[in-house]
C-alpha positions as CSV (number, residue, x, y, z in Angstrom):
1,M,-27.5,-3.0,28.4
2,M,-24.4,-2.9,26.0
3,R,-23.0,-5.9,27.8
4,R,-26.2,-7.8,27.3
5,W,-26.3,-7.1,23.5
6,A,-22.6,-8.1,23.2
7,S,-23.4,-11.4,24.8
8,V,-26.3,-11.9,22.4
9,D,-24.0,-11.1,19.4
10,C,-21.5,-13.6,20.6
11,R,-24.1,-16.4,21.0
12,L,-25.5,-15.7,17.5
13,L,-22.0,-15.8,16.0
14,A,-21.3,-19.1,17.8
15,L,-24.6,-20.6,16.6
16,T,-23.8,-19.5,13.0
17,C,-20.4,-21.1,13.1
18,L,-21.8,-24.3,14.6
19,K,-24.4,-24.4,11.8
20,R,-21.6,-23.9,9.2
21,L,-19.6,-26.7,10.8
22,Y,-22.6,-29.1,10.9
23,T,-23.4,-28.3,7.2
24,R,-19.7,-28.9,6.3
25,C,-19.5,-32.2,8.1
26,C,-22.9,-33.7,7.8
27,S,-24.6,-32.6,4.6
28,S,-24.7,-34.8,1.5
29,D,-22.6,-32.3,-0.4
30,A,-19.8,-32.4,2.2
31,R,-17.4,-34.2,-0.2
32,T,-18.0,-31.9,-3.2
33,A,-16.5,-28.6,-4.1
34,S,-17.2,-26.0,-6.8
35,F,-14.9,-25.8,-9.8
36,G,-16.4,-22.9,-11.6
37,F,-20.0,-23.7,-12.2
38,R,-19.3,-27.5,-11.9
39,E,-19.5,-29.6,-8.7
40,V,-16.6,-32.0,-8.5
41,G,-15.2,-34.2,-5.8
42,E,-13.1,-32.5,-3.2
43,E,-10.2,-34.8,-4.1
44,D,-10.5,-33.6,-7.8
45,K,-10.6,-29.9,-7.2
46,A,-7.0,-29.5,-6.2
47,R,-5.8,-31.4,-9.3
48,L,-8.1,-29.4,-11.6
49,V,-7.0,-26.0,-10.1
50,G,-3.4,-27.2,-10.3
51,D,-3.8,-27.9,-14.0
52,V,-5.2,-24.4,-14.5
53,F,-2.3,-22.7,-12.9
54,S,0.4,-24.9,-14.4
55,S,-1.0,-23.9,-17.8
56,V,-1.3,-20.1,-17.2
57,A,1.9,-19.6,-15.1
58,P,4.1,-18.2,-17.9
59,S,1.5,-15.6,-18.9
60,Y,-0.1,-15.1,-15.5
61,D,1.1,-11.5,-14.8
62,L,0.6,-10.3,-18.4
63,M,-3.0,-11.7,-18.3
64,N,-3.6,-9.9,-15.0
65,D,-2.6,-6.6,-16.6
66,L,-4.7,-7.2,-19.7
67,M,-7.8,-8.4,-17.8
68,S,-7.9,-5.7,-15.2
69,V,-6.4,-2.9,-17.4
70,G,-3.6,-2.7,-14.9
71,L,-5.9,-2.1,-11.9
72,H,-4.6,-5.3,-10.1
73,R,-1.4,-3.3,-9.4
74,L,-3.4,-0.6,-7.5
75,W,-5.4,-3.3,-5.7
76,K,-2.2,-5.0,-4.5
77,D,-0.7,-1.7,-3.5
78,R,-3.8,-1.0,-1.3
79,L,-3.5,-4.5,0.2
80,V,0.1,-4.0,1.3
81,A,-0.7,-0.5,2.5
82,K,-3.3,-1.9,4.9
83,L,-0.7,-4.5,6.0
84,Q,1.7,-1.7,7.0
85,P,4.9,-3.9,6.7
86,F,7.6,-3.1,9.3
87,A,11.3,-3.9,9.4
88,G,12.1,-7.3,10.7
89,M,8.6,-8.7,10.4
90,H,7.9,-12.3,9.5
91,H,5.3,-12.4,6.8
92,M,3.5,-15.1,4.8
93,D,2.0,-14.6,1.4
94,V,-0.2,-17.6,0.4
95,A,-1.0,-18.4,-3.2
96,G,1.6,-15.8,-4.0
97,G,3.5,-17.8,-6.6
98,T,4.7,-15.0,-9.0
99,G,5.8,-12.8,-6.1
100,D,3.7,-9.7,-6.9
101,V,2.6,-9.2,-3.3
102,A,5.8,-10.4,-1.7
103,F,7.9,-7.9,-3.6
104,R,5.7,-5.1,-2.4
105,V,6.0,-6.3,1.2
106,L,9.8,-6.5,1.0
107,R,9.9,-3.0,-0.5
108,D,7.9,-1.5,2.4
109,M,9.9,-3.5,5.0
110,A,13.1,-2.0,3.5
111,A,11.6,1.5,3.5
112,D,10.7,1.1,7.2
113,A,14.2,0.0,8.0
114,A,15.7,2.9,6.1
115,R,13.8,5.3,8.4
116,D,15.9,4.0,11.3
117,P,19.5,4.1,10.2
118,T,20.7,2.4,13.4
119,S,18.6,-0.7,12.7
120,D,20.0,-3.7,10.9
121,A,16.6,-5.1,10.2
122,G,16.9,-4.0,6.6
123,A,19.8,-6.3,5.9
124,A,19.2,-9.6,4.1
125,P,17.7,-11.9,6.7
126,A,19.9,-14.8,7.8
127,Q,18.6,-18.3,8.3
128,D,19.2,-20.8,11.1
129,G,19.8,-24.5,10.6
130,A,16.1,-25.2,10.3
131,G,15.7,-22.6,7.6
132,E,13.8,-20.2,9.8
133,W,14.3,-16.4,9.4
134,R,16.3,-14.8,12.3
135,A,15.7,-11.2,11.2
136,G,12.4,-11.2,9.3
137,G,11.5,-12.0,5.7
138,V,8.7,-13.1,3.5
139,T,7.6,-16.7,2.9
140,V,5.9,-17.2,-0.4
141,C,3.7,-20.3,-0.3
142,D,2.0,-21.8,-3.3
143,I,0.7,-25.2,-4.1
144,N,1.8,-25.0,-7.7
145,P,5.5,-25.4,-8.4
146,A,5.2,-23.8,-11.9
147,M,3.9,-20.5,-10.3
148,L,6.7,-20.5,-7.7
149,E,9.3,-21.1,-10.5
150,E,7.9,-18.0,-12.3
151,G,8.2,-16.1,-9.1
152,R,11.8,-17.1,-8.6
153,R,12.6,-16.0,-12.1
154,R,11.0,-12.6,-11.5
155,A,12.8,-12.2,-8.2
156,A,16.2,-13.0,-9.9
157,S,15.6,-10.6,-12.7
158,G,14.3,-7.8,-10.5
159,G,16.9,-8.1,-7.7
160,H,14.3,-9.3,-5.1
161,E,16.0,-12.5,-4.0
162,A,17.2,-11.4,-0.5
163,G,14.6,-11.9,2.2
164,L,12.4,-14.3,0.3
165,R,11.7,-18.0,0.9
166,W,9.7,-20.0,-1.7
167,V,7.7,-22.9,-0.3
168,V,5.5,-25.4,-2.1
169,G,2.5,-25.8,0.3
170,D,-1.2,-26.2,0.6
171,A,-3.3,-23.3,2.0
172,E,-5.2,-25.9,4.0
173,Q,-2.1,-27.4,5.6
174,L,0.5,-24.7,5.8
175,P,4.1,-25.8,6.3
176,L,4.8,-23.3,9.1
177,P,4.6,-23.7,12.9
178,A,1.8,-22.1,14.9
179,R,2.2,-18.5,15.9
180,S,5.2,-18.0,13.6
181,V,4.2,-15.0,11.4
182,D,3.2,-11.4,12.0
183,G,1.2,-11.0,8.8
184,Y,-0.7,-13.2,6.4
185,T,-1.9,-12.2,2.9
186,I,-3.6,-14.1,0.2
187,A,-4.5,-12.3,-3.1
188,F,-6.9,-13.9,-5.6
189,G,-6.2,-17.3,-4.2
190,I,-8.7,-18.3,-1.5
191,R,-11.6,-18.9,-4.0
192,N,-9.4,-21.6,-5.5
193,V,-8.9,-23.7,-2.4
194,T,-11.1,-26.7,-1.8
195,R,-12.1,-25.9,1.7
196,I,-12.1,-22.2,2.5
197,D,-12.9,-22.7,6.2
198,A,-9.8,-25.0,6.5
199,A,-7.6,-22.3,4.8
200,L,-8.9,-19.6,7.2
201,A,-8.2,-21.9,10.2
202,E,-4.7,-22.4,9.0
203,A,-4.2,-18.6,8.6
204,F,-5.4,-18.2,12.2
205,R,-3.0,-20.9,13.4
206,V,0.2,-19.6,11.9
207,L,-0.4,-16.0,12.9
208,K,1.1,-14.7,16.1
209,P,-1.2,-13.0,18.6
210,G,-1.8,-9.5,17.3
211,G,-1.1,-10.7,13.7
212,Q,-3.1,-9.4,10.8
213,F,-5.0,-11.4,8.2
214,L,-5.6,-9.8,4.8
215,C,-7.4,-11.3,1.8
216,L,-7.8,-9.6,-1.6
217,E,-10.4,-11.4,-3.7
218,F,-12.8,-10.8,-6.5
219,S,-16.2,-10.0,-5.1
220,Q,-19.7,-8.8,-5.9
221,L,-20.4,-5.4,-7.5
222,V,-22.1,-2.8,-5.3
223,L,-22.5,-0.1,-8.0
224,P,-26.0,-0.3,-9.5
225,G,-26.3,-0.7,-13.3
226,L,-22.9,-2.2,-13.9
227,R,-23.7,-5.9,-13.4
228,E,-24.7,-6.5,-17.0
229,L,-21.7,-4.7,-18.5
230,Y,-19.3,-6.5,-16.1
231,D,-20.9,-9.9,-16.9
232,A,-20.7,-9.3,-20.6
233,Y,-17.0,-8.4,-20.3
234,S,-16.2,-11.3,-18.0
235,F,-17.9,-14.0,-20.0
236,N,-17.3,-12.8,-23.5
237,V,-14.0,-11.0,-23.4
238,I,-11.8,-12.5,-20.7
239,P,-11.9,-16.1,-22.0
240,Q,-11.0,-14.8,-25.5
241,I,-8.0,-12.8,-24.1
242,G,-6.9,-16.1,-22.5
243,R,-7.3,-17.9,-25.8
244,V,-5.1,-15.4,-27.7
245,V,-2.5,-14.6,-25.1
246,A,-2.2,-17.7,-22.9
247,R,-3.6,-20.1,-25.6
248,D,-5.9,-21.4,-22.9
249,E,-9.6,-20.3,-23.1
250,A,-10.9,-22.9,-20.7
251,S,-8.7,-21.8,-17.7
252,Y,-10.0,-18.2,-18.0
253,Q,-13.6,-19.5,-18.3
254,Y,-13.0,-21.2,-15.0
255,L,-11.6,-17.9,-13.6
256,V,-14.8,-16.1,-14.5
257,E,-17.0,-18.8,-13.1
258,S,-15.1,-19.1,-9.9
259,I,-15.6,-15.4,-9.2
260,R,-19.3,-15.8,-9.5
261,R,-19.3,-18.8,-7.1
262,F,-17.3,-16.9,-4.4
263,P,-19.4,-15.8,-1.4
264,P,-20.6,-12.1,-1.2
265,Q,-18.7,-9.8,1.0
266,D,-20.9,-10.1,4.1
267,D,-21.0,-13.9,3.9
268,F,-17.2,-14.2,3.5
269,A,-16.7,-11.8,6.4
270,E,-18.8,-14.1,8.5
271,Q,-16.5,-17.0,7.6
272,V,-13.5,-15.0,8.7
273,R,-15.2,-14.3,12.0
274,C,-16.0,-18.0,12.5
275,A,-12.3,-18.8,12.0
276,G,-11.7,-16.8,15.2
277,F,-10.6,-13.4,13.9
278,A,-11.5,-10.2,15.6
279,G,-12.1,-6.7,14.1
280,V,-13.3,-8.3,10.9
281,A,-14.0,-5.8,8.1
282,Y,-13.8,-5.4,4.4
283,E,-13.1,-2.6,1.9
284,N,-14.7,-2.7,-1.6
285,L,-12.4,-1.7,-4.4
286,S,-13.5,-0.5,-7.9
287,G,-17.1,-0.7,-6.9
288,G,-16.9,-4.2,-5.5
289,V,-15.0,-5.8,-8.4
290,C,-12.8,-7.0,-5.6
291,A,-12.6,-6.5,-1.9
292,I,-10.0,-6.6,0.9
293,H,-11.1,-8.6,3.9
294,S,-9.2,-8.1,7.1
295,G,-9.0,-9.4,10.7
296,F,-6.7,-9.8,13.6
297,K,-5.7,-12.7,15.8
298,L,-6.0,-11.5,19.4
């Protein structure tokens, strides 16, 4: 009986994924994408999002602290704790421009190496002629050069340079070979890509068998009674903080709107499954303000 139900579940998932693919390829909206509450051409979204992050890059981390009252630090700590970095791993952090997640991964890799004094995996990774890590490291990939430049500056000032590689690249066309990384993270970035399904497919492609996918993203509140308060803060306060601190109200208006357009937790988990991942799950943080989605490539 259990085997029969498992077969039914697999068929239902396959039908759901085929329906999603058909809608993506054949609907009249196939060439549009959401930019906040606006619908724009797919070819325009990347440029518009690029303009947003070029504008906010210098104040990006400060704004994160102000908007989340510092909670984003705890959310990223939880993300990396679920990853369980290990000495010598090859990790990719996508949309990771300023290095917040990458620095945490490196820290935990070094801590794991320190637990085995005979291991040399904690040493600064060497590179071969093709620029590939021979002894582990973290590749930070971001489509926006200004964000990566901010990350390089932070790495230099914080002594995090060893073990990092900074790459300009698109989440939908990652500049890494197939089956090349042990872990993949993307924090507060996947809602900004033009085609989420394409980004998930790329995550699956670059992961080694057994590799873990982790996505930290703003989500839908699950605590009753907080929606009105959260909306009031989001739409009335956050853009004004952006105006005063980053001198850019419009970019933070987009941020708030893009959060509302992102799929609810169960819907996004279904997209992750359709990309081929197994063991798909999510964990709500701060009552669903954000969620960590996870899956494995088998």
